[in-house]
C-alpha positions in Angstrom: -2.8 -11.6 -7.9 -1.7 -12.4 -4.5 1.8 -12.6 -2.9 3.7 -15.7 -4.1 4.8 -16.7 -0.6 1.2 -16.6 0.6 -0.1 -18.8 -2.3 -0.7 -22.4 -1.9 -3.7 -24.8 -2.2 -4.9 -25.9 1.2 -2.4 -23.7 3.1 -4.7 -22.0 5.5 -1.8 -20.1 7.0 -0.8 -18.9 3.6 -4.3 -17.9 2.8 -4.5 -15.9 6.0 -1.2 -14.2 5.4 -2.4 -13.3 1.9 -5.6 -11.8 3.3 -3.6 -9.8 5.9 -1.1 -8.5 3.2 -4.0 -7.5 1.0 -5.7 -5.6 3.8 -2.5 -4.0 5.0 -1.5 -2.9 1.5 -4.9 -1.2 1.1 -4.6 0.5 4.4 -1.0 1.5 3.7 -2.0 3.1 0.4 -4.9 5.0 2.0 -2.7 6.2 4.8 0.1 7.2 2.4 -2.3 9.2 0.2 -3.7 10.9 3.3 -0.2 11.9 4.5 0.6 13.3 1.1 -2.6 15.3 0.9 -2.2 16.7 4.4 1.4 17.7 3.7 0.3 19.6 0.6 -2.5 21.3 2.6 0.0 22.4 5.3 2.1 24.0 2.6 -1.0 25.8 1.3 -1.1 23.8 -1.8 -4.0 21.9 -3.4 -3.9 18.1 -3.9 -4.9 18.1 -7.6 -3.8 16.2 -10.6 -2.3 12.7 -10.9 -1.0 10.7 -7.9 2.5 12.1 -7.1 3.9 9.0 -5.5 6.3 6.4 -7.1 6.7 2.7 -6.9 10.1 3.2 -5.2 8.4 5.3 -2.5 5.6 2.7 -2.2 8.2 0.0 -1.6 9.7 1.8 1.4 6.4 3.0 2.8 4.7 -0.4 2.4 7.6 -2.3 3.9 7.6 -0.4 7.1 3.8 -0.1 7.3 3.0 -3.7 6.5 5.8 -5.3 8.4 4.6 -3.6 11.6 1.2 -5.1 11.0 2.4 -8.6 10.4 5.3 -8.6 12.9 7.6 -10.3 10.3 9.8 -9.5 7.4 8.3 -9.6 3.8 9.9 -11.9 1.3 11.2 -10.2 -1.9 8.1 -11.4 -3.9 5.8 -10.3 -1.1 7.4 -6.9 -1.0 7.1 -6.4 -4.8 3.5 -7.4 -4.7 2.7 -5.2 -1.6 4.5 -2.2 -3.1 2.4 -2.4 -6.3 -0.8 -3.0 -4.3 0.0 0.0 -1.9 0.8 2.2 -4.9 -2.5 1.3 -6.6 -4.5 1.8 -3.4 -2.9 5.3 -2.8 -3.5 6.2 -6.4 -7.2 5.2 -6.2 -7.6 7.1 -3.0 -5.9 10.2 -4.4 -8.0 10.2 -7.5 -11.2 9.8 -5.5 -10.5 13.2 -4.0 -10.3 15.0 -7.3 -14.1 15.4 -7.4 -14.3 17.0 -3.9 
């Protein structure tokens, strides 16, 4: 699924925005997971178990991270999509470390 505002047949600008949002959400999730992991390490704790983030946290983190990348404000639909994509990216990243 892609952000609603970015959808549209023949809309090359919309297609490009969708690509940028998808890439930014992946990068935001990886960065967020890395920050969480580093914070735990600094506290002398291990980053084990399930991903500790929430969708609400993802919404705030993704909005600031992604909007800096695209230099514009996300629509409500875009923000909802980007938050879910960021959460999933962070979760995948987090779980990939469990075997290290």
